[in-house]
PyMOL Python script that loads the backbone (N, CA, C, O; Angstrom):
from pymol import cmd

cmd.read_pdbstr("""\
ATOM      1  N   MET A   1     -57.477 -16.336 -39.765  1.00  0.00           N
ATOM      2  CA  MET A   1     -58.143 -14.855 -39.582  1.00  0.00           C
ATOM      3  C   MET A   1     -58.602 -14.905 -37.990  1.00  0.00           C
ATOM      4  O   MET A   1     -59.014 -15.873 -37.351  1.00  0.00           O
ATOM      5  N   ALA A   2     -58.396 -13.565 -37.572  1.00  0.00           N
ATOM      6  CA  ALA A   2     -59.020 -13.541 -35.861  1.00  0.00           C
ATOM      7  C   ALA A   2     -60.668 -13.020 -35.901  1.00  0.00           C
ATOM      8  O   ALA A   2     -60.919 -12.204 -36.788  1.00  0.00           O
ATOM      9  N   VAL A   3     -61.515 -13.328 -35.230  1.00  0.00           N
ATOM     10  CA  VAL A   3     -62.937 -13.061 -34.596  1.00  0.00           C
ATOM     11  C   VAL A   3     -62.803 -11.822 -33.170  1.00  0.00           C
ATOM     12  O   VAL A   3     -62.370 -12.220 -32.089  1.00  0.00           O
ATOM     13  N   ILE A   4     -63.135 -10.673 -33.319  1.00  0.00           N
ATOM     14  CA  ILE A   4     -63.028  -9.713 -32.840  1.00  0.00           C
ATOM     15  C   ILE A   4     -64.642  -9.451 -32.438  1.00  0.00           C
ATOM     16  O   ILE A   4     -65.559  -9.320 -33.249  1.00  0.00           O
ATOM     17  N   LYS A   5     -64.729  -9.415 -31.189  1.00  0.00           N
ATOM     18  CA  LYS A   5     -65.910  -8.815 -30.625  1.00  0.00           C
ATOM     19  C   LYS A   5     -66.124  -7.046 -30.180  1.00  0.00           C
ATOM     20  O   LYS A   5     -65.249  -6.241 -29.862  1.00  0.00           O
ATOM     21  N   LYS A   6     -67.429  -6.866 -30.288  1.00  0.00           N
ATOM     22  CA  LYS A   6     -67.622  -5.237 -30.537  1.00  0.00           C
ATOM     23  C   LYS A   6     -69.059  -5.266 -29.978  1.00  0.00           C
ATOM     24  O   LYS A   6     -69.865  -6.102 -30.386  1.00  0.00           O
ATOM     25  N   LYS A   7     -69.394  -4.300 -28.993  1.00  0.00           N
ATOM     26  CA  LYS A   7     -70.701  -4.040 -28.581  1.00  0.00           C
ATOM     27  C   LYS A   7     -71.059  -3.062 -29.832  1.00  0.00           C
ATOM     28  O   LYS A   7     -70.136  -2.717 -30.569  1.00  0.00           O
ATOM     29  N   ILE A   8     -72.513  -2.567 -30.107  1.00  0.00           N
ATOM     30  CA  ILE A   8     -72.972  -2.119 -30.767  1.00  0.00           C
ATOM     31  C   ILE A   8     -74.423  -1.925 -30.434  1.00  0.00           C
ATOM     32  O   ILE A   8     -75.263  -2.791 -30.189  1.00  0.00           O
ATOM     33  N   TRP A   9     -74.586  -0.304 -30.484  1.00  0.00           N
ATOM     34  CA  TRP A   9     -76.126   0.316 -29.799  1.00  0.00           C
ATOM     35  C   TRP A   9     -77.139  -0.371 -31.064  1.00  0.00           C
ATOM     36  O   TRP A   9     -76.947  -0.738 -32.223  1.00  0.00           O
ATOM     37  N   PRO A  10     -78.185  -0.318 -30.228  1.00  0.00           N
ATOM     38  CA  PRO A  10     -79.707  -1.403 -30.862  1.00  0.00           C
ATOM     39  C   PRO A  10     -79.651  -0.008 -32.210  1.00  0.00           C
ATOM     40  O   PRO A  10     -79.955  -0.439 -33.322  1.00  0.00           O
ATOM     41  N   GLU A  11     -79.452   0.864 -32.184  1.00  0.00           N
ATOM     42  CA  GLU A  11     -80.278   2.029 -33.112  1.00  0.00           C
ATOM     43  C   GLU A  11     -78.967   1.841 -34.667  1.00  0.00           C
ATOM     44  O   GLU A  11     -79.309   2.004 -35.839  1.00  0.00           O
ATOM     45  N   PHE A  12     -77.751   1.534 -34.285  1.00  0.00           N
ATOM     46  CA  PHE A  12     -76.534   1.101 -35.414  1.00  0.00           C
ATOM     47  C   PHE A  12     -76.544  -0.514 -35.817  1.00  0.00           C
ATOM     48  O   PHE A  12     -76.182  -0.970 -36.901  1.00  0.00           O
ATOM     49  N   PHE A  13     -77.121  -1.377 -34.512  1.00  0.00           N
ATOM     50  CA  PHE A  13     -77.346  -2.552 -35.131  1.00  0.00           C
ATOM     51  C   PHE A  13     -78.515  -2.657 -35.993  1.00  0.00           C
ATOM     52  O   PHE A  13     -78.365  -3.186 -37.094  1.00  0.00           O
ATOM     53  N   GLU A  14     -79.587  -2.252 -35.661  1.00  0.00           N
ATOM     54  CA  GLU A  14     -80.846  -2.034 -37.143  1.00  0.00           C
ATOM     55  C   GLU A  14     -80.379  -2.178 -38.369  1.00  0.00           C
ATOM     56  O   GLU A  14     -80.637  -2.992 -39.255  1.00  0.00           O
ATOM     57  N   LEU A  15     -79.280  -0.810 -38.270  1.00  0.00           N
ATOM     58  CA  LEU A  15     -79.126  -0.494 -39.611  1.00  0.00           C
ATOM     59  C   LEU A  15     -78.080  -1.370 -40.254  1.00  0.00           C
ATOM     60  O   LEU A  15     -78.251  -1.492 -41.467  1.00  0.00           O
ATOM     61  N   VAL A  16     -77.294  -1.855 -39.879  1.00  0.00           N
ATOM     62  CA  VAL A  16     -76.442  -2.986 -39.987  1.00  0.00           C
ATOM     63  C   VAL A  16     -77.206  -3.832 -40.441  1.00  0.00           C
ATOM     64  O   VAL A  16     -77.395  -3.948 -41.652  1.00  0.00           O
ATOM     65  N   LYS A  17     -77.868  -4.685 -39.407  1.00  0.00           N
ATOM     66  CA  LYS A  17     -78.685  -5.488 -39.885  1.00  0.00           C
ATOM     67  C   LYS A  17     -79.900  -5.379 -41.434  1.00  0.00           C
ATOM     68  O   LYS A  17     -80.525  -6.311 -41.941  1.00  0.00           O
ATOM     69  N   ALA A  18     -79.889  -4.092 -41.796  1.00  0.00           N
ATOM     70  CA  ALA A  18     -80.891  -3.663 -42.613  1.00  0.00           C
ATOM     71  C   ALA A  18     -80.185  -3.555 -44.181  1.00  0.00           C
ATOM     72  O   ALA A  18     -80.624  -3.451 -45.327  1.00  0.00           O
ATOM     73  N   GLY A  19     -78.866  -3.640 -43.558  1.00  0.00           N
ATOM     74  CA  GLY A  19     -77.576  -3.545 -44.739  1.00  0.00           C
ATOM     75  C   GLY A  19     -77.539  -2.170 -44.772  1.00  0.00           C
ATOM     76  O   GLY A  19     -76.396  -1.885 -45.128  1.00  0.00           O
ATOM     77  N   LYS A  20     -78.262  -1.021 -44.568  1.00  0.00           N
ATOM     78  CA  LYS A  20     -78.065   0.699 -45.033  1.00  0.00           C
ATOM     79  C   LYS A  20     -77.027   0.866 -44.401  1.00  0.00           C
ATOM     80  O   LYS A  20     -76.405   1.656 -45.110  1.00  0.00           O
ATOM     81  N   LYS A  21     -76.378   0.633 -43.475  1.00  0.00           N
ATOM     82  CA  LYS A  21     -74.967   0.904 -42.748  1.00  0.00           C
ATOM     83  C   LYS A  21     -74.183  -0.405 -42.744  1.00  0.00           C
ATOM     84  O   LYS A  21     -74.306  -1.425 -42.065  1.00  0.00           O
ATOM     85  N   ASN A  22     -73.354  -0.063 -43.696  1.00  0.00           N
ATOM     86  CA  ASN A  22     -71.761  -0.958 -44.185  1.00  0.00           C
ATOM     87  C   ASN A  22     -70.473  -0.680 -43.633  1.00  0.00           C
ATOM     88  O   ASN A  22     -69.463  -0.979 -44.270  1.00  0.00           O
ATOM     89  N   PHE A  23     -70.403  -0.101 -42.438  1.00  0.00           N
ATOM     90  CA  PHE A  23     -69.164   0.790 -41.870  1.00  0.00           C
ATOM     91  C   PHE A  23     -69.164   0.571 -40.711  1.00  0.00           C
ATOM     92  O   PHE A  23     -70.127   0.053 -40.146  1.00  0.00           O
ATOM     93  N   GLU A  24     -67.980   0.955 -40.061  1.00  0.00           N
ATOM     94  CA  GLU A  24     -68.089   0.493 -39.099  1.00  0.00           C
ATOM     95  C   GLU A  24     -67.055   2.368 -38.654  1.00  0.00           C
ATOM     96  O   GLU A  24     -66.252   2.738 -39.510  1.00  0.00           O
ATOM     97  N   LEU A  25     -67.204   3.104 -37.604  1.00  0.00           N
ATOM     98  CA  LEU A  25     -65.957   3.893 -37.038  1.00  0.00           C
ATOM     99  C   LEU A  25     -65.554   3.382 -35.892  1.00  0.00           C
ATOM    100  O   LEU A  25     -66.508   3.367 -35.114  1.00  0.00           O
ATOM    101  N   ARG A  26     -64.385   2.864 -35.312  1.00  0.00           N
ATOM    102  CA  ARG A  26     -63.284   2.341 -34.071  1.00  0.00           C
ATOM    103  C   ARG A  26     -62.697   3.000 -33.694  1.00  0.00           C
ATOM    104  O   ARG A  26     -62.502   3.832 -34.580  1.00  0.00           O
ATOM    105  N   LEU A  27     -62.105   3.297 -32.705  1.00  0.00           N
ATOM    106  CA  LEU A  27     -61.149   3.705 -31.598  1.00  0.00           C
ATOM    107  C   LEU A  27     -60.196   2.591 -32.320  1.00  0.00           C
ATOM    108  O   LEU A  27     -60.761   1.511 -32.490  1.00  0.00           O
ATOM    109  N   ALA A  28     -58.951   2.667 -32.738  1.00  0.00           N
ATOM    110  CA  ALA A  28     -58.078   1.510 -33.059  1.00  0.00           C
ATOM    111  C   ALA A  28     -57.584   1.144 -32.150  1.00  0.00           C
ATOM    112  O   ALA A  28     -56.386   1.415 -32.063  1.00  0.00           O
ATOM    113  N   ASP A  29     -58.053   0.563 -31.316  1.00  0.00           N
ATOM    114  CA  ASP A  29     -57.396  -0.034 -29.969  1.00  0.00           C
ATOM    115  C   ASP A  29     -57.433  -1.403 -29.678  1.00  0.00           C
ATOM    116  O   ASP A  29     -57.499  -2.024 -28.617  1.00  0.00           O
ATOM    117  N   PHE A  30     -57.374  -1.741 -30.871  1.00  0.00           N
ATOM    118  CA  PHE A  30     -57.488  -2.932 -30.826  1.00  0.00           C
ATOM    119  C   PHE A  30     -56.613  -3.959 -32.419  1.00  0.00           C
ATOM    120  O   PHE A  30     -56.310  -3.127 -33.274  1.00  0.00           O
ATOM    121  N   GLU A  31     -56.354  -4.936 -32.719  1.00  0.00           N
ATOM    122  CA  GLU A  31     -55.385  -5.474 -34.412  1.00  0.00           C
ATOM    123  C   GLU A  31     -56.824  -5.997 -34.901  1.00  0.00           C
ATOM    124  O   GLU A  31     -57.750  -6.694 -34.487  1.00  0.00           O
ATOM    125  N   VAL A  32     -56.553  -5.438 -35.740  1.00  0.00           N
ATOM    126  CA  VAL A  32     -57.562  -5.819 -36.957  1.00  0.00           C
ATOM    127  C   VAL A  32     -57.032  -5.991 -38.205  1.00  0.00           C
ATOM    128  O   VAL A  32     -56.461  -5.021 -38.701  1.00  0.00           O
ATOM    129  N   GLN A  33     -57.119  -7.401 -39.056  1.00  0.00           N
ATOM    130  CA  GLN A  33     -56.941  -7.025 -40.534  1.00  0.00           C
ATOM    131  C   GLN A  33     -57.709  -8.120 -41.493  1.00  0.00           C
ATOM    132  O   GLN A  33     -58.151  -9.195 -41.089  1.00  0.00           O
ATOM    133  N   GLU A  34     -57.785  -7.595 -42.947  1.00  0.00           N
ATOM    134  CA  GLU A  34     -58.725  -7.193 -43.671  1.00  0.00           C
ATOM    135  C   GLU A  34     -59.200  -9.363 -43.594  1.00  0.00           C
ATOM    136  O   GLU A  34     -58.387 -10.159 -43.124  1.00  0.00           O
ATOM    137  N   GLY A  35     -60.057  -9.640 -43.940  1.00  0.00           N
ATOM    138  CA  GLY A  35     -60.660 -10.707 -43.523  1.00  0.00           C
ATOM    139  C   GLY A  35     -60.649 -11.389 -42.389  1.00  0.00           C
ATOM    140  O   GLY A  35     -60.549 -12.616 -42.365  1.00  0.00           O
ATOM    141  N   ASP A  36     -60.750 -10.671 -41.370  1.00  0.00           N
ATOM    142  CA  ASP A  36     -61.419 -10.803 -39.926  1.00  0.00           C
ATOM    143  C   ASP A  36     -62.696 -10.887 -39.859  1.00  0.00           C
ATOM    144  O   ASP A  36     -63.233 -10.381 -40.845  1.00  0.00           O
ATOM    145  N   THR A  37     -63.658 -11.467 -38.837  1.00  0.00           N
ATOM    146  CA  THR A  37     -64.436 -10.980 -38.584  1.00  0.00           C
ATOM    147  C   THR A  37     -65.094 -10.584 -37.638  1.00  0.00           C
ATOM    148  O   THR A  37     -65.000 -10.940 -36.464  1.00  0.00           O
ATOM    149  N   LEU A  38     -65.928  -9.683 -38.188  1.00  0.00           N
ATOM    150  CA  LEU A  38     -66.350  -8.292 -36.854  1.00  0.00           C
ATOM    151  C   LEU A  38     -67.789  -8.790 -36.511  1.00  0.00           C
ATOM    152  O   LEU A  38     -68.759  -8.708 -37.264  1.00  0.00           O
ATOM    153  N   VAL A  39     -67.769  -9.440 -34.973  1.00  0.00           N
ATOM    154  CA  VAL A  39     -68.811 -10.036 -34.238  1.00  0.00           C
ATOM    155  C   VAL A  39     -69.764  -8.792 -33.262  1.00  0.00           C
ATOM    156  O   VAL A  39     -69.647  -8.782 -32.037  1.00  0.00           O
ATOM    157  N   LEU A  40     -70.559  -7.927 -33.888  1.00  0.00           N
ATOM    158  CA  LEU A  40     -71.157  -7.149 -33.490  1.00  0.00           C
ATOM    159  C   LEU A  40     -72.319  -7.399 -32.321  1.00  0.00           C
ATOM    160  O   LEU A  40     -73.446  -7.450 -32.814  1.00  0.00           O
ATOM    161  N   GLU A  41     -72.287  -7.540 -31.104  1.00  0.00           N
ATOM    162  CA  GLU A  41     -73.125  -7.691 -30.138  1.00  0.00           C
ATOM    163  C   GLU A  41     -73.882  -6.653 -29.708  1.00  0.00           C
ATOM    164  O   GLU A  41     -73.326  -5.707 -29.150  1.00  0.00           O
ATOM    165  N   GLU A  42     -75.075  -6.666 -29.874  1.00  0.00           N
ATOM    166  CA  GLU A  42     -75.847  -5.503 -29.473  1.00  0.00           C
ATOM    167  C   GLU A  42     -76.135  -5.359 -27.904  1.00  0.00           C
ATOM    168  O   GLU A  42     -76.634  -6.193 -27.148  1.00  0.00           O
ATOM    169  N   TRP A  43     -75.698  -4.115 -27.640  1.00  0.00           N
ATOM    170  CA  TRP A  43     -75.878  -3.752 -26.316  1.00  0.00           C
ATOM    171  C   TRP A  43     -76.751  -2.139 -25.967  1.00  0.00           C
ATOM    172  O   TRP A  43     -76.470  -1.050 -26.466  1.00  0.00           O
ATOM    173  N   ASP A  44     -77.624  -2.381 -25.171  1.00  0.00           N
ATOM    174  CA  ASP A  44     -79.074  -1.418 -24.681  1.00  0.00           C
ATOM    175  C   ASP A  44     -78.177  -0.844 -23.665  1.00  0.00           C
ATOM    176  O   ASP A  44     -77.874  -1.383 -22.600  1.00  0.00           O
ATOM    177  N   PRO A  45     -77.684   0.589 -24.205  1.00  0.00           N
ATOM    178  CA  PRO A  45     -77.555   1.712 -22.991  1.00  0.00           C
ATOM    179  C   PRO A  45     -77.778   1.874 -21.438  1.00  0.00           C
ATOM    180  O   PRO A  45     -77.184   1.911 -20.360  1.00  0.00           O
ATOM    181  N   ALA A  46     -79.032   1.948 -22.031  1.00  0.00           N
ATOM    182  CA  ALA A  46     -80.109   2.202 -21.185  1.00  0.00           C
ATOM    183  C   ALA A  46     -80.411   0.998 -19.987  1.00  0.00           C
ATOM    184  O   ALA A  46     -80.918   1.232 -18.890  1.00  0.00           O
ATOM    185  N   THR A  47     -79.997  -0.253 -20.450  1.00  0.00           N
ATOM    186  CA  THR A  47     -80.028  -1.232 -19.285  1.00  0.00           C
ATOM    187  C   THR A  47     -78.373  -1.283 -19.032  1.00  0.00           C
ATOM    188  O   THR A  47     -77.954  -1.390 -17.880  1.00  0.00           O
ATOM    189  N   GLU A  48     -77.815  -1.232 -19.724  1.00  0.00           N
ATOM    190  CA  GLU A  48     -76.275  -1.588 -20.024  1.00  0.00           C
ATOM    191  C   GLU A  48     -75.692  -3.074 -19.780  1.00  0.00           C
ATOM    192  O   GLU A  48     -74.680  -3.438 -19.180  1.00  0.00           O
ATOM    193  N   LYS A  49     -76.931  -3.978 -20.622  1.00  0.00           N
ATOM    194  CA  LYS A  49     -76.978  -5.198 -21.004  1.00  0.00           C
ATOM    195  C   LYS A  49     -77.172  -5.517 -22.687  1.00  0.00           C
ATOM    196  O   LYS A  49     -77.777  -4.929 -23.583  1.00  0.00           O
ATOM    197  N   TYR A  50     -76.281  -6.838 -22.629  1.00  0.00           N
ATOM    198  CA  TYR A  50     -76.313  -7.373 -23.877  1.00  0.00           C
ATOM    199  C   TYR A  50     -77.769  -7.277 -24.313  1.00  0.00           C
ATOM    200  O   TYR A  50     -78.593  -6.811 -23.527  1.00  0.00           O
ATOM    201  N   THR A  51     -78.046  -7.599 -25.246  1.00  0.00           N
ATOM    202  CA  THR A  51     -79.809  -8.081 -25.537  1.00  0.00           C
ATOM    203  C   THR A  51     -79.552  -9.749 -26.170  1.00  0.00           C
ATOM    204  O   THR A  51     -80.358 -10.678 -26.130  1.00  0.00           O
ATOM    205  N   GLY A  52     -78.349  -9.743 -26.665  1.00  0.00           N
ATOM    206  CA  GLY A  52     -78.368 -11.824 -26.953  1.00  0.00           C
ATOM    207  C   GLY A  52     -78.442 -11.415 -28.621  1.00  0.00           C
ATOM    208  O   GLY A  52     -78.463 -12.402 -29.357  1.00  0.00           O
ATOM    209  N   ARG A  53     -78.485 -10.062 -29.315  1.00  0.00           N
ATOM    210  CA  ARG A  53     -78.762 -10.384 -30.400  1.00  0.00           C
ATOM    211  C   ARG A  53     -77.215  -9.966 -31.369  1.00  0.00           C
ATOM    212  O   ARG A  53     -76.673  -8.871 -31.218  1.00  0.00           O
ATOM    213  N   VAL A  54     -76.731 -10.910 -32.227  1.00  0.00           N
ATOM    214  CA  VAL A  54     -75.528 -10.893 -32.506  1.00  0.00           C
ATOM    215  C   VAL A  54     -75.461 -10.591 -34.179  1.00  0.00           C
ATOM    216  O   VAL A  54     -76.534 -10.796 -34.744  1.00  0.00           O
ATOM    217  N   LEU A  55     -74.571 -10.224 -34.871  1.00  0.00           N
ATOM    218  CA  LEU A  55     -74.164  -9.854 -36.045  1.00  0.00           C
ATOM    219  C   LEU A  55     -72.823 -10.411 -36.386  1.00  0.00           C
ATOM    220  O   LEU A  55     -72.025 -10.144 -35.488  1.00  0.00           O
ATOM    221  N   GLU A  56     -72.217 -11.187 -37.502  1.00  0.00           N
ATOM    222  CA  GLU A  56     -71.451 -11.601 -37.918  1.00  0.00           C
ATOM    223  C   GLU A  56     -70.714 -11.012 -39.263  1.00  0.00           C
ATOM    224  O   GLU A  56     -70.988 -11.576 -40.323  1.00  0.00           O
ATOM    225  N   LYS A  57     -69.910 -10.048 -39.278  1.00  0.00           N
ATOM    226  CA  LYS A  57     -69.168  -9.422 -40.804  1.00  0.00           C
ATOM    227  C   LYS A  57     -68.059  -9.549 -40.915  1.00  0.00           C
ATOM    228  O   LYS A  57     -67.315  -9.657 -39.941  1.00  0.00           O
ATOM    229  N   GLN A  58     -67.608  -9.572 -42.285  1.00  0.00           N
ATOM    230  CA  GLN A  58     -66.707 -10.026 -42.364  1.00  0.00           C
ATOM    231  C   GLN A  58     -65.760  -8.336 -43.125  1.00  0.00           C
ATOM    232  O   GLN A  58     -66.116  -7.658 -44.088  1.00  0.00           O
ATOM    233  N   VAL A  59     -64.389  -8.124 -42.101  1.00  0.00           N
ATOM    234  CA  VAL A  59     -63.728  -6.806 -42.602  1.00  0.00           C
ATOM    235  C   VAL A  59     -62.939  -6.908 -43.789  1.00  0.00           C
ATOM    236  O   VAL A  59     -61.860  -7.497 -43.848  1.00  0.00           O
ATOM    237  N   LYS A  60     -63.768  -6.049 -45.166  1.00  0.00           N
ATOM    238  CA  LYS A  60     -63.465  -5.825 -46.068  1.00  0.00           C
ATOM    239  C   LYS A  60     -62.154  -4.745 -46.382  1.00  0.00           C
ATOM    240  O   LYS A  60     -61.421  -4.737 -47.371  1.00  0.00           O
ATOM    241  N   TYR A  61     -62.145  -4.403 -45.929  1.00  0.00           N
ATOM    242  CA  TYR A  61     -61.039  -2.940 -45.947  1.00  0.00           C
ATOM    243  C   TYR A  61     -61.076  -2.007 -44.311  1.00  0.00           C
ATOM    244  O   TYR A  61     -61.949  -1.961 -43.444  1.00  0.00           O
ATOM    245  N   ILE A  62     -60.083  -1.529 -44.383  1.00  0.00           N
ATOM    246  CA  ILE A  62     -59.666  -0.742 -43.594  1.00  0.00           C
ATOM    247  C   ILE A  62     -58.746   0.411 -43.255  1.00  0.00           C
ATOM    248  O   ILE A  62     -57.597   0.238 -42.850  1.00  0.00           O
ATOM    249  N   LEU A  63     -59.383   1.765 -43.467  1.00  0.00           N
ATOM    250  CA  LEU A  63     -58.546   2.687 -43.100  1.00  0.00           C
ATOM    251  C   LEU A  63     -58.302   3.234 -42.185  1.00  0.00           C
ATOM    252  O   LEU A  63     -59.215   3.785 -41.571  1.00  0.00           O
ATOM    253  N   LYS A  64     -57.045   3.299 -41.749  1.00  0.00           N
ATOM    254  CA  LYS A  64     -56.626   3.647 -40.389  1.00  0.00           C
ATOM    255  C   LYS A  64     -55.657   5.230 -40.527  1.00  0.00           C
ATOM    256  O   LYS A  64     -54.591   5.272 -41.142  1.00  0.00           O
ATOM    257  N   PHE A  65     -56.237   6.368 -39.876  1.00  0.00           N
ATOM    258  CA  PHE A  65     -55.598   7.785 -39.431  1.00  0.00           C
ATOM    259  C   PHE A  65     -55.623   8.301 -38.391  1.00  0.00           C
ATOM    260  O   PHE A  65     -56.240   7.787 -37.458  1.00  0.00           O
ATOM    261  N   ASN A  66     -54.874   9.605 -38.251  1.00  0.00           N
ATOM    262  CA  ASN A  66     -54.482  10.074 -37.146  1.00  0.00           C
ATOM    263  C   ASN A  66     -55.349  11.159 -37.061  1.00  0.00           C
ATOM    264  O   ASN A  66     -56.312  10.717 -37.688  1.00  0.00           O
ATOM    265  N   LEU A  67     -55.528  11.810 -36.856  1.00  0.00           N
ATOM    266  CA  LEU A  67     -56.721  13.608 -36.452  1.00  0.00           C
ATOM    267  C   LEU A  67     -55.693  14.410 -37.403  1.00  0.00           C
ATOM    268  O   LEU A  67     -56.002  15.183 -38.310  1.00  0.00           O
ATOM    269  N   ASP A  68     -54.507  14.075 -37.019  1.00  0.00           N
ATOM    270  CA  ASP A  68     -53.793  15.574 -37.660  1.00  0.00           C
ATOM    271  C   ASP A  68     -53.046  15.159 -39.029  1.00  0.00           C
ATOM    272  O   ASP A  68     -52.209  16.012 -39.327  1.00  0.00           O
ATOM    273  N   ASP A  69     -53.106  14.188 -39.861  1.00  0.00           N
ATOM    274  CA  ASP A  69     -52.477  13.261 -40.782  1.00  0.00           C
ATOM    275  C   ASP A  69     -52.578  14.175 -42.298  1.00  0.00           C
ATOM    276  O   ASP A  69     -51.957  14.010 -43.348  1.00  0.00           O
ATOM    277  N   PHE A  70     -53.530  15.094 -41.958  1.00  0.00           N
ATOM    278  CA  PHE A  70     -53.736  16.091 -43.220  1.00  0.00           C
ATOM    279  C   PHE A  70     -53.715  17.506 -42.530  1.00  0.00           C
ATOM    280  O   PHE A  70     -54.405  18.460 -42.889  1.00  0.00           O
ATOM    281  N   GLY A  71     -52.922  17.497 -41.607  1.00  0.00           N
ATOM    282  CA  GLY A  71     -52.920  18.873 -40.484  1.00  0.00           C
ATOM    283  C   GLY A  71     -54.185  19.806 -40.636  1.00  0.00           C
ATOM    284  O   GLY A  71     -54.258  20.966 -41.043  1.00  0.00           O
ATOM    285  N   GLN A  72     -55.215  18.891 -40.158  1.00  0.00           N
ATOM    286  CA  GLN A  72     -56.613  19.348 -39.681  1.00  0.00           C
ATOM    287  C   GLN A  72     -57.114  19.006 -38.637  1.00  0.00           C
ATOM    288  O   GLN A  72     -58.299  18.771 -38.401  1.00  0.00           O
ATOM    289  N   LYS A  73     -56.091  18.956 -37.860  1.00  0.00           N
ATOM    290  CA  LYS A  73     -56.841  18.280 -36.354  1.00  0.00           C
ATOM    291  C   LYS A  73     -57.468  19.821 -35.908  1.00  0.00           C
ATOM    292  O   LYS A  73     -58.669  19.755 -36.167  1.00  0.00           O
ATOM    293  N   GLY A  74     -57.319  20.462 -35.643  1.00  0.00           N
ATOM    294  CA  GLY A  74     -58.061  21.708 -35.250  1.00  0.00           C
ATOM    295  C   GLY A  74     -59.010  21.909 -36.023  1.00  0.00           C
ATOM    296  O   GLY A  74     -59.646  22.711 -35.339  1.00  0.00           O
ATOM    297  N   ALA A  75     -59.427  21.819 -36.684  1.00  0.00           N
ATOM    298  CA  ALA A  75     -60.626  21.766 -37.558  1.00  0.00           C
ATOM    299  C   ALA A  75     -61.645  20.531 -37.377  1.00  0.00           C
ATOM    300  O   ALA A  75     -62.835  20.592 -37.066  1.00  0.00           O
ATOM    301  N   ILE A  76     -60.939  19.504 -37.629  1.00  0.00           N
ATOM    302  CA  ILE A  76     -61.559  18.448 -37.072  1.00  0.00           C
ATOM    303  C   ILE A  76     -62.270  18.395 -35.339  1.00  0.00           C
ATOM    304  O   ILE A  76     -63.450  18.156 -35.083  1.00  0.00           O
ATOM    305  N   GLU A  77     -61.341  18.644 -34.482  1.00  0.00           N
ATOM    306  CA  GLU A  77     -61.974  19.336 -33.746  1.00  0.00           C
ATOM    307  C   GLU A  77     -63.173  19.934 -33.401  1.00  0.00           C
ATOM    308  O   GLU A  77     -64.075  19.560 -32.652  1.00  0.00           O
ATOM    309  N   ASP A  78     -63.030  20.916 -34.069  1.00  0.00           N
ATOM    310  CA  ASP A  78     -63.960  22.076 -34.057  1.00  0.00           C
ATOM    311  C   ASP A  78     -65.529  21.610 -34.977  1.00  0.00           C
ATOM    312  O   ASP A  78     -66.648  22.059 -34.729  1.00  0.00           O
ATOM    313  N   LYS A  79     -65.243  20.800 -35.842  1.00  0.00           N
ATOM    314  CA  LYS A  79     -66.491  20.587 -36.630  1.00  0.00           C
ATOM    315  C   LYS A  79     -66.538  19.382 -36.626  1.00  0.00           C
ATOM    316  O   LYS A  79     -67.734  19.114 -36.503  1.00  0.00           O
ATOM    317  N   GLY A  80     -65.860  18.292 -36.697  1.00  0.00           N
ATOM    318  CA  GLY A  80     -65.976  17.030 -36.499  1.00  0.00           C
ATOM    319  C   GLY A  80     -66.029  16.259 -37.873  1.00  0.00           C
ATOM    320  O   GLY A  80     -66.009  17.096 -38.776  1.00  0.00           O
ATOM    321  N   LEU A  81     -66.076  15.253 -38.259  1.00  0.00           N
ATOM    322  CA  LEU A  81     -66.141  14.286 -39.130  1.00  0.00           C
ATOM    323  C   LEU A  81     -67.136  13.955 -39.500  1.00  0.00           C
ATOM    324  O   LEU A  81     -68.043  13.823 -38.678  1.00  0.00           O
ATOM    325  N   TYR A  82     -67.466  13.567 -41.502  1.00  0.00           N
ATOM    326  CA  TYR A  82     -68.446  13.043 -41.953  1.00  0.00           C
ATOM    327  C   TYR A  82     -67.498  11.116 -42.316  1.00  0.00           C
ATOM    328  O   TYR A  82     -66.354  10.713 -42.524  1.00  0.00           O
ATOM    329  N   ILE A  83     -68.463  10.705 -42.231  1.00  0.00           N
ATOM    330  CA  ILE A  83     -68.423   9.041 -43.119  1.00  0.00           C
ATOM    331  C   ILE A  83     -69.187   8.865 -43.666  1.00  0.00           C
ATOM    332  O   ILE A  83     -70.319   8.482 -43.373  1.00  0.00           O
ATOM    333  N   LEU A  84     -68.463   9.252 -45.126  1.00  0.00           N
ATOM    334  CA  LEU A  84     -69.814   8.523 -46.414  1.00  0.00           C
ATOM    335  C   LEU A  84     -69.194   7.338 -46.937  1.00  0.00           C
ATOM    336  O   LEU A  84     -68.124   6.887 -47.343  1.00  0.00           O
ATOM    337  N   GLN A  85     -70.721   6.986 -46.666  1.00  0.00           N
ATOM    338  CA  GLN A  85     -71.054   5.585 -47.868  1.00  0.00           C
ATOM    339  C   GLN A  85     -71.204   5.847 -49.244  1.00  0.00           C
ATOM    340  O   GLN A  85     -72.185   6.353 -49.789  1.00  0.00           O
ATOM    341  N   LEU A  86     -70.040   5.421 -49.820  1.00  0.00           N
ATOM    342  CA  LEU A  86     -70.859   5.401 -51.382  1.00  0.00           C
ATOM    343  C   LEU A  86     -71.171   3.989 -52.177  1.00  0.00           C
ATOM    344  O   LEU A  86     -71.744   4.007 -53.266  1.00  0.00           O
TER     345      LEU A  86
END
""", "prot")
cmd.dss("prot")
cmd.show_as("cartoon", "prot")
cmd.util.cbc("prot")
cmd.orient("prot")
């Protein structure tokens, strides 16, 4: 299994750490598989530096899609998307 390191901003780091946010929306510009470890490294955009805080999470499920998979690219660009945690 792979270990994948990604930046995460402080507000989202805190939500993941608290267990309130258990999903990530990421540009699909890297390879990832279920079972891989996602290492979230807190990044402060104000200082443009890592804070040193790190979380490790196992990837349990991946849903990859393109904006026009459902013929709604224009609507998505106009209104945006929600990601709902259930």
